[in-house]
C-alpha positions in Angstrom: -18.0 -18.9 -21.2 -16.2 -17.2 -24.1 -18.2 -14.0 -23.4 -17.1 -14.1 -19.8 -13.5 -14.6 -20.8 -13.8 -11.6 -23.1 -15.3 -9.4 -20.3 -12.7 -10.4 -17.7 -9.8 -9.7 -20.2 -11.3 -6.3 -21.0 -11.7 -5.5 -17.3 -8.1 -6.5 -16.6 -6.9 -4.5 -19.5 -8.6 -1.4 -18.1 -7.0 -2.0 -14.7 -3.6 -2.4 -16.4 -4.1 1.0 -18.1 -4.8 2.6 -14.7 -8.5 3.0 -15.5 -9.9 1.4 -12.3 -12.9 3.7 -12.0 -13.8 3.2 -15.7 -13.5 -0.6 -15.2 -15.8 -0.3 -12.2 -18.4 1.7 -14.1 -18.4 -0.7 -17.0 -18.4 -4.1 -15.3 -20.0 -3.8 -11.9 -23.7 -4.4 -11.2 -25.9 -1.7 -9.5 -26.4 -4.2 -6.6 -22.8 -5.3 -6.3 -21.6 -6.5 -2.9 -17.8 -6.3 -2.3 -15.9 -7.6 0.7 -12.2 -7.3 1.4 -10.8 -10.1 3.6 -13.2 -10.5 6.5 -14.2 -6.8 6.7 -17.8 -5.8 6.5 -19.3 -5.9 3.1 -20.0 -2.8 1.1 -23.4 -3.0 -0.7 -24.5 -1.2 -3.8 -22.6 0.4 -6.7 -22.9 3.9 -5.2 -21.3 3.0 -1.9 -18.6 0.9 -3.6 -17.9 3.7 -6.1 -17.1 6.1 -3.1 -14.8 3.5 -1.7 -13.0 3.1 -5.1 -12.8 6.8 -5.6 -11.2 7.3 -2.1 -8.7 4.6 -2.9 -7.7 6.1 -6.3 -7.4 9.6 -4.9 -5.1 8.3 -2.1 -2.6 6.6 -4.5 0.2 9.1 -5.1 2.3 6.9 -7.4 1.0 3.9 -9.4 3.9 1.7 -10.3 2.7 -1.7 -11.4 -0.4 -3.9 -11.8 0.1 -7.4 -13.2 -2.4 -10.2 -13.4 -0.6 -13.4 -12.5 -3.4 -16.0 -12.9 -6.9 -15.8 -14.3 -9.5 -18.6 -13.9 -13.0 -18.6 -15.2 -16.0 -21.0 -14.5 -19.7 -20.8 -14.8 -20.5 -17.2 -13.9 -17.3 -16.9 -11.8 -13.9 -15.5 -12.4 -10.8 -15.4 -10.2 -7.8 -13.2 -10.8 -4.5 -13.2 -8.8 -3.0 -9.7 -9.1 0.4 -8.3 -8.1 0.4 -4.6 -7.3 3.0 -1.9 -6.5 2.0 1.7 -5.7 2.5 4.4 -3.1 -0.4 5.3 -0.9 -0.6 8.7 0.9 -1.4 7.0 4.2 0.3 3.6 4.0 3.4 4.4 2.0 4.9 2.1 -0.6 2.9 -1.1 -1.1 3.9 -4.3 -2.9 1.6 -7.2 -2.6 -0.6 -9.9 -4.2 -4.3 -10.2 -4.0 -6.9 -12.6 -5.3 -10.3 -11.3 -6.5 -13.2 -13.8 -6.7 -16.0 -12.3 -8.8 -19.5 -13.7 -9.4 -21.2 -12.5 -12.6 -24.9 -11.8 -13.2 -26.4 -10.2 -16.3 -22.8 -9.9 -17.7 -21.8 -7.7 -14.7 -20.0 -8.4 -11.4 -22.7 -8.8 -8.7 -20.4 -10.0 -6.0 -16.6 -9.7 -5.3 -14.5 -10.9 -2.5 -10.9 -9.7 -2.3 -8.2 -11.6 -0.4 -4.9 -10.1 0.5 -2.3 -10.1 3.3 -3.0 -7.1 5.5 
């Protein structure tokens, strides 16, 4: 579990530095499946990369990212985040979200993200 804690800390540090795409490349499995709330899942690293790139390119001002709570278990991590940014389509956003990540082969194979939409 110590290795997982080390990985999640590094992943979170990259996000705090505004390196979301670098974090994605480093810590997400080729067959990753990501779901936001109850929306359809996005399968595969390539499709999820496009989604992340579109998000990053739509942020016009990144103000704050702060991990509030981090929990790890056997091949699972959960992080509660607080974010503030300005999005070109949605304007100024301030919200919390919880990311539940399942790890396989030291990479995230599955992630579900919960936030108030």
